[in-house]
N, C-alpha and C positions, 0 to 999 in steps of 0.2 A: 603577491608576496604575502600580504596579510591574510589571504585565504589559505594559503599554505600553512603558514604559521598557526592559524586557529585549527586546521586539520591536524596538525602534528599534535597539538595539545588537547586534542579530542573536544574542541569547542565548535567545530563547524560540521556541517553535514556533507561536505564533499561535492555539493552540488553545483559549485560556481566555477571560478576559474583557476582551481587548485592544480597542482601538478597531477598528471594522469594516474600515478600510482595511488593517490588518494582521492581521486574524484569519482563519484558514483556515475553508473551509466545512464541513470534516470532519476529525476527529481523525486523526492519522498514527499507524500502529502500525509499530514497528521490528521487523523479523524478527529481528534478532540478539538482541533482549532478550526476545522471546517465547517461545523454546524450541522453535518449530515450524519445520520445514524448509518452504521455499516457492520455487517456480519459476515463470517464465512462459515459455510456448513460442509462438515466433512463426516461422511459415514452416518448421515442423518442427524448429527449433533451440532448445534449452532454455537460459535466462539465469537467474542467482541473482537473487531478489527482495531488494531493500534494505528497502523499506518500502511500505505500502499504506494506503489509507483508502477510505471508501465511494465516493469520488469519483475516484480514480486509483491510480497506483503509480509507483515508481521501481525501476530495475533497472540492473545493470551488463552493457554489451554493446559489441560492435564492429561495425562496418559496418551500422549502422541507418539507417532513413530519417531524413529531416530534419524539423524542426519543421513541424507542418501537416498532414503526411501521416497517412492512416489507416492502422490496422493491426488485424488479428484475432488475438486472443490466446486461449490456453489457460493458465489460472492454476491450479495445483495447491498445495495446503496439505497437508502430510503431517502429520495429527494423530497421537497415540499409537494410536487404534484404528480409524482411517480415513483415506483420503485424499479431499479434497474437490476437485473439478474444477469450474471455472467458465469457460465460453465467454463472451468478453466482446470487443465491439468498442471500440477506443480510437483517440485520435488523440494524436500525438506533440506535446507542448507545449514540451519543452526537450530539446536533444541538446547535451550539453557533454562534451568529452573522450570517456570511455567511459560515462558515466552517462546514462541516457534517463528522462525522466519523461513519462508518458502519463496523460490524463484518459480516463475512461470516458465512451463515448457511448451514451445512452439504456439504462440499466439496466432490467432488467424485474423485476417483483415476485419471480419465482422466483430471480433473480440476487441481489436484495437479501436474501433469505430465505437463500441459501446463504452470503453474505458474514457475516450475522448468526450462522449456525451456526459459522463459522470463530472469530468473535469469542468465542462461548460456549466453544468447545474451547480457546482460547488461555487465556481467563480461568480455566477450570477446571485446566489444566496449571499455571498460575501459582500458584493457590491450593494445589494438591497439593505443588509445590516448596516453597512457603513454610512447609507444615506439617512438611516433612522436615527442613529446616534448623535 
């Protein structure tokens, strides 16, 4: 009930136990909070990633395609001991001002495995940072 109320007020991310019409399919991971550097490259130009999930991503950009257009992306996550690059096809679902949201189109098992490896790396980094504080 509380999650639904927060979502209606625009204060929740919809990832918990809210009503299905307000709940996201995938948990969103904020790059600024993760401690990991990440970018998305489209047509040879790199853009800073804001957040991502197993279903898509959001980034800041200018001069991007309009909603509905397909894009090819190289997504790079720079973890402390390795950089993971994921080639992914996507579709722009929202283009507002300089913020672009794209959904992934047909992720392969290998791509899903790479995204899970990024999550493992993010969680490990957050754990280490929590022990140092």
